Backbone as CSV, one residue per row, in Angstrom:
resi,resn,N_x,N_y,N_z,CA_x,CA_y,CA_z,C_x,C_y,C_z
1,MET,58.620,84.198,91.439,59.214,85.407,90.894,58.603,86.624,91.580
2,ALA,59.433,87.603,91.819,58.970,88.852,92.407,58.090,89.604,91.411
3,THR,57.257,90.466,91.931,56.395,91.293,91.089,56.948,92.716,91.017
4,ALA,56.422,93.478,90.089,56.794,94.888,90.000,56.418,95.614,91.292
5,MET,55.306,95.235,91.907,54.913,95.851,93.173,55.911,95.507,94.271
6,ASN,56.448,94.296,94.274,57.489,93.940,95.245,58.704,94.865,95.091
7,VAL,59.100,95.111,93.865,60.241,95.998,93.608,59.895,97.413,94.069
8,ALA,58.698,97.876,93.765,58.276,99.212,94.175,58.321,99.352,95.698
9,GLU,57.794,98.364,96.405,57.789,98.415,97.872,59.211,98.393,98.426
10,LEU,60.089,97.627,97.804,61.482,97.601,98.239,62.113,98.978,98.068
11,PHE,61.903,99.591,96.905,62.448,100.926,96.663,61.873,101.943,97.649
12,LEU,60.590,101.841,97.948,59.974,102.771,98.908,60.530,102.556,100.313
13,SER,60.782,101.320,100.675,61.385,101.028,101.972,62.775,101.650,102.068
14,TRP,63.563,101.475,101.025,64.898,102.067,101.020,64.822,103.587,101.002
15,ALA,63.854,104.145,100.281,63.681,105.600,100.262,63.355,106.108,101.668
16,ASN,62.491,105.397,102.377,62.187,105.774,103.763,63.448,105.760,104.617
17,ARG,64.228,104.709,104.470,65.468,104.552,105.245,66.448,105.697,104.981
18,ASP,66.539,106.098,103.697,67.544,107.071,103.284,67.031,108.510,103.229
19,GLY,65.736,108.710,103.466,65.174,110.057,103.392,64.935,110.540,101.971
20,ASP,64.821,109.604,101.032,64.537,109.958,99.635,63.024,110.010,99.420
21,LEU,62.604,110.720,98.388,61.192,110.812,98.028,61.006,110.239,96.631
22,ILE,59.960,109.448,96.469,59.665,108.850,95.166,58.212,109.145,94.816
23,THR,57.996,109.795,93.686,56.647,110.009,93.160,56.268,108.821,92.283
24,ASN,55.015,108.755,91.899,54.582,107.686,90.999,55.323,107.790,89.663
25,LEU,55.506,109.000,89.170,56.220,109.194,87.910,57.641,108.638,88.006
26,LYS,58.326,108.973,89.081,59.693,108.472,89.257,59.693,106.957,89.442
27,MET,58.723,106.439,90.187,58.661,104.999,90.413,58.547,104.246,89.093
28,GLN,57.710,104.757,88.191,57.540,104.084,86.900,58.852,103.977,86.148
29,LYS,59.622,105.046,86.175,60.886,105.035,85.444,61.918,104.166,86.160
30,LEU,61.922,104.182,87.493,62.836,103.301,88.221,62.547,101.840,87.901
31,LEU,61.281,101.477,87.886,60.908,100.097,87.573,61.303,99.725,86.147
32,TYR,61.082,100.644,85.222,61.452,100.398,83.824,62.956,100.125,83.705
33,TYR,63.758,101.022,84.263,65.195,100.856,84.139,65.700,99.650,84.926
34,ALA,65.076,99.353,86.066,65.462,98.155,86.819,65.237,96.902,85.978
35,GLN,64.090,96.847,85.302,63.798,95.694,84.439,64.749,95.662,83.239
36,ALA,64.935,96.797,82.597,65.769,96.853,81.391,67.190,96.379,81.680
37,TRP,67.794,96.899,82.716,69.172,96.532,83.012,69.279,95.121,83.583
38,TYR,68.235,94.658,84.242,68.227,93.272,84.719,68.218,92.314,83.521
39,VAL,67.381,92.607,82.546,67.301,91.773,81.336,68.645,91.758,80.609
40,VAL,69.304,92.894,80.554,70.608,92.979,79.891,71.658,92.186,80.669
41,ASN,71.723,92.416,81.963,72.796,91.831,82.775,72.577,90.371,83.134
42,LEU,71.338,89.914,83.114,71.076,88.533,83.499,70.557,87.700,82.337
43,LYS,70.996,88.022,81.166,70.775,87.205,79.974,69.311,86.812,79.766
44,ASN,68.492,87.824,79.585,67.081,87.664,79.226,66.163,87.258,80.361
45,LYS,66.654,87.118,81.569,65.765,86.823,82.684,65.085,88.109,83.120
46,SER,63.794,88.014,83.418,63.026,89.175,83.852,63.086,89.305,85.361
47,LEU,63.104,90.527,85.828,63.022,90.809,87.256,61.595,90.598,87.739
48,PHE,60.628,90.972,86.885,59.203,90.785,87.171,58.485,90.512,85.855
49,ASN,57.269,89.958,85.931,56.541,89.558,84.724,55.586,90.611,84.169
50,GLU,55.257,91.620,84.930,54.299,92.618,84.447,54.845,93.329,83.217
51,VAL,53.942,93.657,82.306,54.355,94.339,81.079,54.631,95.814,81.366
52,ILE,55.478,96.370,80.516,55.782,97.795,80.559,55.207,98.390,79.287
53,GLU,54.397,99.421,79.455,53.763,100.065,78.312,54.385,101.426,78.048
54,ALA,54.340,101.852,76.786,54.835,103.164,76.379,53.691,104.170,76.471
55,TRP,53.724,105.006,77.500,52.733,106.059,77.687,53.366,107.398,77.351
56,GLU,52.554,108.431,77.314,53.040,109.761,76.938,54.227,110.211,77.784
57,LEU,54.180,109.967,79.084,55.275,110.397,79.955,56.343,109.318,80.138
58,GLY,56.364,108.350,79.241,57.411,107.344,79.274,56.884,105.969,79.631
59,PRO,57.796,105.064,79.942,57.426,103.689,80.275,56.633,103.614,81.582
60,VAL,55.618,102.753,81.601,54.732,102.611,82.759,54.351,101.149,82.949
61,ILE,54.329,100.721,84.208,53.767,99.418,84.577,52.355,99.729,85.075
62,PRO,51.329,99.467,84.264,49.972,99.941,84.589,49.467,99.565,85.976
63,ILE,49.668,98.326,86.408,49.119,97.917,87.699,49.737,98.728,88.848
64,VAL,51.024,99.027,88.752,51.694,99.819,89.789,51.254,101.279,89.681
65,TYR,51.171,101.783,88.463,50.714,103.162,88.269,49.340,103.371,88.915
66,HIS,48.404,102.501,88.620,47.044,102.677,89.142,46.994,102.539,90.661
67,TYR,47.848,101.710,91.224,47.881,101.548,92.673,48.335,102.839,93.362
68,PHE,49.311,103.527,92.764,49.883,104.723,93.384,49.338,106.043,92.834
69,LYS,48.420,106.011,91.878,47.982,107.256,91.244,47.270,108.204,92.209
70,LYS,46.784,107.695,93.317,46.116,108.556,94.301,47.067,109.618,94.872
71,TYR,48.367,109.414,94.729,49.337,110.377,95.236,49.590,111.525,94.255
72,GLY,49.068,111.403,93.046,49.264,112.456,92.052,50.742,112.734,91.838
73,TYR,51.100,114.010,91.926,52.495,114.411,91.740,53.261,114.446,93.056
74,ASN,52.615,114.089,94.152,53.257,114.075,95.462,54.050,112.784,95.643
75,SER,54.953,112.800,96.610,55.711,111.587,96.886,54.790,110.525,97.485
76,ILE,55.139,109.290,97.231,54.347,108.152,97.703,54.612,107.950,99.193
77,SER,53.547,107.842,99.946,53.646,107.547,101.366,53.615,106.029,101.536
78,TYR,54.601,105.508,102.264,54.703,104.061,102.416,55.154,103.728,103.831
79,ILE,54.507,102.755,104.441,54.892,102.261,105.757,55.533,100.895,105.575
80,ASP,56.779,100.789,105.984,57.507,99.526,105.854,56.793,98.415,106.616
81,ASN,56.821,97.219,106.039,56.247,96.070,106.737,57.323,95.104,107.217
82,GLY,58.586,95.390,106.892,59.690,94.548,107.334,59.943,93.333,106.463
83,ASN,59.101,93.122,105.464,59.241,91.954,104.586,59.617,92.320,103.156
84,GLU,60.029,93.541,102.935,60.251,94.014,101.567,61.336,93.227,100.826
85,GLU,62.314,92.696,101.525,63.395,91.972,100.849,63.081,90.490,100.629
86,LYS,62.063,89.967,101.262,61.784,88.520,101.222,61.494,87.943,99.835
87,PRO,60.821,88.663,98.920,60.517,88.048,97.616,61.736,87.855,96.702
88,PHE,62.899,88.363,97.113,64.052,88.398,96.218,65.132,87.407,96.630
89,THR,65.830,86.905,95.626,66.996,86.073,95.890,68.144,86.991,96.326
90,PRO,69.185,86.440,96.938,70.340,87.276,97.283,70.946,87.970,96.058
91,ALA,70.999,87.278,94.935,71.550,87.885,93.712,70.673,89.048,93.237
92,GLN,69.362,88.881,93.309,68.466,89.976,92.917,68.636,91.172,93.850
93,LEU,68.753,90.908,95.139,68.947,92.005,96.097,70.250,92.745,95.832
94,ASP,71.320,92.010,95.530,72.583,92.662,95.194,72.408,93.564,93.977
95,TYR,71.763,93.020,92.953,71.518,93.818,91.753,70.696,95.065,92.089
96,LEU,69.598,94.887,92.819,68.699,96.002,93.128,69.379,97.056,93.987
97,LYS,70.240,96.649,94.900,70.982,97.617,95.717,71.898,98.462,94.844
98,GLN,72.605,97.810,93.935,73.481,98.545,93.021,72.672,99.473,92.123
99,PHE,71.595,98.940,91.566,70.742,99.739,90.683,70.205,100.954,91.427
100,TYR,69.625,100.729,92.591,69.021,101.807,93.374,70.055,102.895,93.688
101,GLY,71.245,102.474,94.078,72.297,103.442,94.385,72.653,104.331,93.208
102,LYS,72.562,103.783,92.009,72.905,104.553,90.808,71.747,105.411,90.298
103,PHE,70.506,104.957,90.469,69.376,105.627,89.826,68.528,106.503,90.749
104,ILE,68.594,106.313,92.061,67.714,107.070,92.938,68.011,108.576,92.889
105,GLY,69.212,108.940,92.567,69.585,110.352,92.519,69.025,111.122,91.334
106,PHE,68.527,110.426,90.329,67.936,111.107,89.176,66.541,111.605,89.542
107,SER,66.200,112.784,89.092,64.839,113.292,89.298,63.879,112.563,88.367
108,ALA,62.604,112.663,88.682,61.591,112.055,87.819,61.693,112.612,86.402
109,HIS,61.877,113.915,86.295,61.916,114.526,84.965,63.183,114.138,84.199
110,ALA,64.287,113.967,84.897,65.499,113.494,84.219,65.284,112.080,83.680
111,LEU,64.616,111.236,84.465,64.342,109.868,84.013,63.362,109.859,82.839
112,VAL,62.367,110.743,82.874,61.442,110.860,81.743,62.210,111.263,80.494
113,ASN,63.059,112.278,80.615,63.836,112.740,79.462,64.756,111.645,78.932
114,MET,65.383,110.904,79.845,66.244,109.800,79.414,65.435,108.794,78.604
115,SER,64.313,108.371,79.157,63.523,107.329,78.476,62.979,107.818,77.140
116,HIS,62.635,109.105,77.054,62.096,109.660,75.812,63.149,109.751,74.707
117,ASN,64.406,109.761,75.094,65.481,109.871,74.114,66.123,108.536,73.776
118,GLU,65.527,107.465,74.261,66.091,106.138,74.032,65.147,105.294,73.180
119,GLY,65.740,104.380,72.425,65.023,103.587,71.443,63.784,102.840,71.906
120,PRO,63.814,102.139,73.034,62.643,101.335,73.379,61.341,102.134,73.465
121,TRP,61.365,103.271,74.147,60.141,104.075,74.237,59.861,104.757,72.898
122,LYS,60.888,105.364,72.296,60.701,106.100,71.039,60.145,105.205,69.940
123,ASN,60.592,103.954,69.898,60.147,103.048,68.843,58.810,102.372,69.139
124,THR,58.301,102.542,70.353,57.045,101.901,70.744,55.901,102.885,70.879
125,PHE,56.176,104.065,71.435,55.106,105.039,71.689,54.542,105.592,70.387
126,LYS,53.238,105.601,70.293,52.534,106.210,69.162,51.437,107.090,69.747
127,GLU,51.456,108.370,69.425,50.476,109.324,69.934,49.063,108.815,69.689
128,GLY,48.247,108.837,70.736,46.853,108.429,70.614,46.606,106.947,70.749
129,GLU,47.662,106.142,70.769,47.501,104.694,70.932,47.794,104.318,72.377
130,THR,47.080,103.331,72.855,47.284,102.871,74.224,47.694,101.409,74.235
131,ASN,48.146,100.969,75.373,48.510,99.563,75.598,49.622,99.075,74.670
132,LYS,50.528,99.951,74.304,51.668,99.562,73.472,52.773,99.039,74.394
133,VAL,52.995,97.734,74.358,53.966,97.091,75.240,55.384,97.286,74.712
134,ILE,56.283,97.652,75.617,57.707,97.706,75.300,58.270,96.320,75.628
135,PRO,58.601,95.525,74.636,59.064,94.164,74.915,60.456,94.137,75.552
136,ASN,60.671,93.157,76.411,61.988,92.981,77.025,63.061,92.824,75.960
137,SER,62.722,92.169,74.865,63.712,91.954,73.801,64.191,93.283,73.210
138,LEU,63.295,94.253,73.102,63.672,95.570,72.595,64.573,96.294,73.592
139,MET,64.234,96.188,74.881,65.077,96.795,75.912,66.460,96.150,75.892
140,LYS,66.501,94.821,75.806,67.782,94.117,75.812,68.645,94.521,74.620
141,SER,68.050,94.539,73.435,68.850,94.865,72.253,69.358,96.307,72.307
142,TYR,68.542,97.233,72.809,68.967,98.628,72.875,70.024,98.844,73.960
143,TYR,69.721,98.439,75.177,70.619,98.738,76.298,71.891,97.911,76.258
144,SER,71.888,96.770,75.593,73.105,95.979,75.446,74.161,96.747,74.674
145,THR,73.733,97.625,73.778,74.694,98.411,72.996,75.337,99.504,73.826
146,LEU,74.800,99.809,75.005,75.326,100.876,75.840,76.356,100.394,76.868
147,ILE,76.540,99.090,76.930,77.495,98.552,77.916,78.914,98.831,77.473
């Protein structure tokens, strides 16, 4: 199974190709929505196994956040290695291409606002609490109603 970092590297590779910029904040939301819609569309199968936590600025995959936090609010600098598509099946790549095409145009702040106004984050985040996992089942039940 691919990891959240594999998805992040794929998105960064495509961003390089297309001249898009992705900050760590935007990456977190892209990963969240990629997982959420994958779970909805592929009947409970996960795109990656890493947990998504409800943080103050929205959903976060901690391991990816900490890897890219050195960039702060700046866009992530990434050098393609040519292997970004290898961890994925053809069906996953098709899904990710469609997802990326629809979501890359949203700003980081638009994605934060979207996630803050939706059930999975709102029902999980508690001020002052950490490590609150947003379960895939909650994402599936919420986003399934939006189809």
